[in-house]
C-alpha positions in Angstrom: -9.8 -4.5 -8.3 -13.1 -4.5 -7.2 -14.4 -4.4 -4.0 -18.0 -6.6 -3.4 -19.9 -6.5 0.0 -21.1 -9.9 1.4 -23.1 -10.3 4.6 -22.1 -6.8 5.4 -18.0 -7.6 4.6 -16.2 -5.7 2.3 -14.1 -8.1 0.1 -10.9 -7.6 -2.4 -11.7 -9.5 -5.7 -8.3 -9.3 -7.9 -8.3 -9.2 -11.6 -5.0 -11.0 -12.0 -5.9 -14.9 -12.2 -2.5 -15.9 -11.4 -3.1 -14.7 -7.9 -5.8 -17.3 -7.3 -4.0 -20.2 -9.3 -0.8 -19.4 -6.6 -3.3 -19.9 -3.7 -4.4 -23.7 -5.3 -0.8 -24.4 -5.8 -0.1 -23.6 -2.0 -3.0 -25.4 -0.9 -1.7 -28.3 -3.1 2.0 -28.3 -1.9 0.5 -27.8 1.8 -1.3 -31.1 1.3 1.4 -32.9 0.0 3.5 -31.8 2.9 0.7 -32.8 5.1 0.5 -36.3 3.5 3.6 -37.3 4.4 3.7 -35.6 7.7 0.8 -37.7 8.4 2.6 -41.3 6.8 5.2 -40.0 9.3 3.0 -40.2 12.8 1.5 -43.3 11.5 4.9 -44.8 11.4 6.3 -43.6 14.4 3.2 -44.8 16.3 3.3 -48.2 14.5 7.2 -48.0 15.8 6.2 -47.3 19.4 3.4 -50.2 19.0 6.3 -53.0 17.6 8.5 -51.5 20.9 5.5 -51.9 23.2 4.6 -55.3 21.9 7.9 -57.4 21.2 10.0 -55.4 24.3 8.9 -56.4 27.7 7.4 -53.5 30.0 10.2 -53.5 32.4 12.9 -52.5 29.8 10.8 -50.0 27.9 13.3 -46.7 27.8 11.0 -43.8 26.4 12.1 -40.3 26.5 8.2 -39.0 26.9 10.1 -35.5 26.2 11.8 -36.5 23.2 8.6 -38.0 21.8 5.9 -35.2 22.4 8.2 -33.1 20.7 8.9 -35.2 17.8 5.0 -35.7 17.6 4.8 -31.7 17.2 7.4 -31.8 14.9 5.5 -34.2 12.3 2.3 -32.2 13.4 3.5 -29.1 12.0 2.6 -29.1 8.2 -0.8 -30.8 9.0 -1.4 -27.3 11.3 0.1 -25.1 8.3 -2.3 -27.5 6.0 -5.5 -26.9 8.4 -4.6 -23.0 8.4 -4.3 -22.4 5.0 -7.2 -24.2 4.1 -9.4 -21.1 5.5 -7.6 -18.9 3.5 -9.8 -17.5 0.2 -9.0 -19.6 -2.7 -12.3 -18.9 -4.6 -12.7 -15.5 -5.9 -15.2 -13.2 -3.3 -18.2 -13.0 -5.5 -18.4 -16.6 -5.8 -18.7 -17.4 -1.6 -21.7 -18.6 -0.5 -22.7 -17.2 3.8 -21.3 -20.7 5.4 -17.8 -20.3 3.7 -17.9 -16.6 5.0 -18.9 -17.5 8.4 -15.9 -19.8 8.1 -13.3 -17.5 6.9 -10.8 -16.5 9.2 -10.7 -12.5 10.0 -7.4 -11.9 7.9 -9.3 -12.4 4.8 -11.5 -10.2 5.4 -11.5 -6.5 4.6 -14.2 -5.3 6.9 -11.6 -2.5 8.7 -10.5 0.2 6.6 -8.4 -0.9 3.6 -5.1 0.6 4.0 -3.5 2.8 1.2 -1.0 0.4 0.3 -1.0 -3.3 0.2 0.7 -4.8 3.4 3.8 -6.4 1.7 5.9 -6.8 4.3 3.1 -8.2 6.6 2.1 -10.5 3.9 5.7 -11.6 3.7 6.2 -12.2 7.0 3.1 -14.7 7.0 4.6 -16.7 4.4 7.9 -17.0 6.2 6.0 -18.0 9.2 6.5 -21.8 9.0 10.5 -21.4 8.8 10.2 -19.2 11.8 8.6 -21.6 13.7 10.7 -24.6 12.3 13.4 -22.6 13.3 12.3 -21.5 16.8 11.4 -25.5 17.4 14.9 -26.1 16.1 16.3 -24.0 19.0 14.2 -25.8 21.6 15.1 -29.2 20.1 18.8 -28.5 20.5 17.8 -27.5 23.7 16.0 -30.7 24.6 18.7 -32.7 23.8 21.8 -30.9 24.8 22.3 -32.9 28.1 22.7 -35.7 25.7 24.6 -34.3 22.7 26.4 -31.5 21.2 23.6 -28.5 21.1 24.2 -28.0 17.2 24.5 -31.4 16.1 20.9 -31.4 17.5 19.1 -28.6 16.1 21.3 -30.7 12.4 18.8 -33.5 13.8 16.0 -31.8 13.9 16.2 -29.8 9.9 16.8 -33.4 9.1 13.3 -35.1 10.8 11.5 -32.2 9.2 13.5 -31.7 6.1 11.3 -34.5 3.9 7.7 -32.6 4.6 9.3 -29.2 4.9 10.9 -29.1 1.7 7.2 -28.9 -0.1 6.3 -26.3 2.5 9.6 -24.1 1.1 8.2 -24.3 -2.3 4.6 -23.0 -1.2 6.3 -20.4 0.6 7.8 -19.5 -2.4 4.9 -19.1 -4.1 3.4 -17.0 -1.5 6.1 -14.9 -1.4 5.5 -14.3 -5.4 1.8 -14.0 -4.7 2.8 -10.9 -2.6 4.8 -9.4 -5.1 1.4 -10.0 -7.4 -1.2 -8.7 -5.1 1.2 -5.4 -4.6 1.4 -4.9 -8.1 -2.3 -4.6 -8.6 -2.5 -2.1 -5.6 -0.1 0.2 -7.0 -1.8 0.0 -10.9 -5.5 -0.6 -10.0 -6.1 -0.2 -6.3 -9.4 -0.5 -4.7 -12.0 2.0 -4.5 -11.9 2.8 -1.2 -8.5 3.6 -1.5 -8.9 5.9 -5.0 -11.5 7.6 -3.5 -9.6 8.5 -0.4 -6.7 9.4 -2.1 -8.9 11.5 -4.4 -10.6 13.3 -1.2 -6.9 13.9 0.2 -5.9 15.2 -3.1 -8.6 17.2 -3.1 -8.0 18.7 0.4 -4.2 19.2 -0.4 -5.7 21.4 -3.7 -7.7 23.5 -1.4 -5.1 24.3 1.5 -2.7 25.1 -1.3 -5.0 27.8 -2.7 -6.0 28.9 0.5 -2.1 29.2 0.9 -1.5 31.2 -2.5 -4.6 33.2 -1.7 -3.3 34.5 1.4 0.1 34.9 -0.3 -1.3 36.6 -3.6 -3.8 39.0 -1.3 -0.2 40.0 0.5 1.5 40.8 -3.1 -1.4 42.8 -4.6 -1.2 44.9 -1.4 3.0 45.4 -2.3 2.5 46.1 -6.0 -1.3 47.7 -6.0 -4.0 46.4 -7.9 -4.0 49.0 -10.6 -0.3 49.0 -11.1 -0.8 45.2 -11.3 -3.3 45.5 -13.9 -1.8 48.2 -15.9 1.8 47.1 -15.8 0.4 43.0 -16.4 0.9 42.5 -20.2 4.3 44.4 -19.8 5.7 42.4 -16.8 4.6 39.2 -18.2 6.5 39.6 -21.6 9.2 42.0 -21.0 12.9 41.9 -18.1 12.0 44.1 -15.4 14.0 46.4 -15.8 12.3 47.4 -19.9 8.5 47.6 -18.0 7.8 51.4 -19.0 6.8 52.8 -15.2 5.4 56.0 -16.3 4.5 57.3 -12.4 6.7 59.1 -10.0 7.9 56.1 -7.8 11.4 56.2 -6.3 13.8 53.4 -7.2 13.1 51.2 -4.1 9.7 51.7 -4.1 9.5 50.8 -8.1 11.6 47.7 -7.6 9.5 46.7 -4.4 6.0 46.5 -6.7 7.6 45.2 -9.7 8.8 42.0 -7.7 5.6 41.4 -6.2 3.7 41.6 -9.6 6.6 39.2 -11.3 6.2 36.3 -8.3 2.4 36.8 -8.6 2.8 36.0 -12.8 5.8 33.3 -12.6 3.9 31.5 -9.5 0.8 31.1 -11.6 -1.4 33.0 -9.5 -2.6 35.7 -11.7 -5.9 34.3 -12.2 -6.0 34.3 -8.1 -5.0 37.7 -8.4 -7.5 39.3 -10.8 -10.7 37.0 -9.1 -9.2 38.5 -5.5 -9.1 42.0 -6.9 -12.4 41.9 -8.4 -14.3 40.5 -5.2 -12.5 42.6 -2.8 -11.6 45.5 -4.4 -14.6 45.9 -6.8 -15.9 49.0 -4.6 -12.6 51.1 -5.6 -12.6 50.0 -9.1 -13.7 51.8 -12.4 -15.8 50.8 -14.7 -13.1 50.3 -17.4 -10.7 48.4 -14.7 -13.3 46.1 -14.2 -13.9 45.7 -18.0 -10.1 45.5 -18.1 -9.7 42.4 -15.7 -12.6 40.3 -16.8 -11.0 40.6 -20.7 -7.9 39.6 -18.7 -9.3 36.3 -17.0 -11.1 35.5 -20.5 -7.7 35.4 -21.9 -6.5 33.2 -19.0 -9.5 30.3 -19.1 -8.8 30.6 -23.4 -5.1 30.2 -22.9 -5.4 27.3 -20.6 -8.0 25.2 -22.8 -5.4 25.8 -25.6 -2.6 24.4 -23.5 -5.1 21.7 -22.6 -5.8 20.8 -26.0 -2.1 20.9 -26.9 -1.2 18.5 -24.4 -4.2 16.1 -25.4 -2.9 16.0 -29.3 0.7 15.5 -28.1 -0.3 12.0 -25.8 
């Protein structure tokens, strides 16, 4: 997926050709529905004209509410067709300035692009004709309720609209399928803006995580002692705590506390943070031999990390 800026407006260009092909199919089926609706309009007007010509004016018995409502019914596909004509079918890179100005706001990505494809909203837009048809059916039933059964009137409405709306149902099905294709592309290849935003969030998350780790690590270093950690690091990382040979004359509780704190630093992958913290914070109290030992430990950690990455790459 690409982001293309034209006339100061950002457009999304999908890589999947089926998305644009489906949009053309939707437009075609709306066109068929519109043609049928237009024929129905002409037929209805012609019937009224015949009645007005052949029947004396005093015998006219028109229910103008029903006539206006019927006209709105058979015009609905034409209205939907007109709205869909505004939707972008070409790839954004093929647009002209005139076409951009004529496009409705929902086809432009001038506002901040969301991190996920708005699937629910897009499906709702596809289903709008059916929802409006259902609302109009209830209104039609209410208008005719005084003369006939409400549910019979609603069924009559769906009968009037079936011929043209059956093609709109086909277009709606293709539209929902298109929403699934667009959501899939957003998941596998999101827009550059979204990718950058996600990377920025990940970096911020890691920085915040490292900040918390440094605070926790500093507390653990104070518990175990800087010289204790450096001196017994290898034993603690390789042996059970009960087998670590601590030569200092600590009490059992203090020995357990120091070993547990050092072990937690190693087990939670904070060794590198701990060693760097010791070098930066306690360098003034470290002996030269201790400083060299810590730097050697850091070099060994770096080498081990490189080897692990190489092994993972070879496995993949």
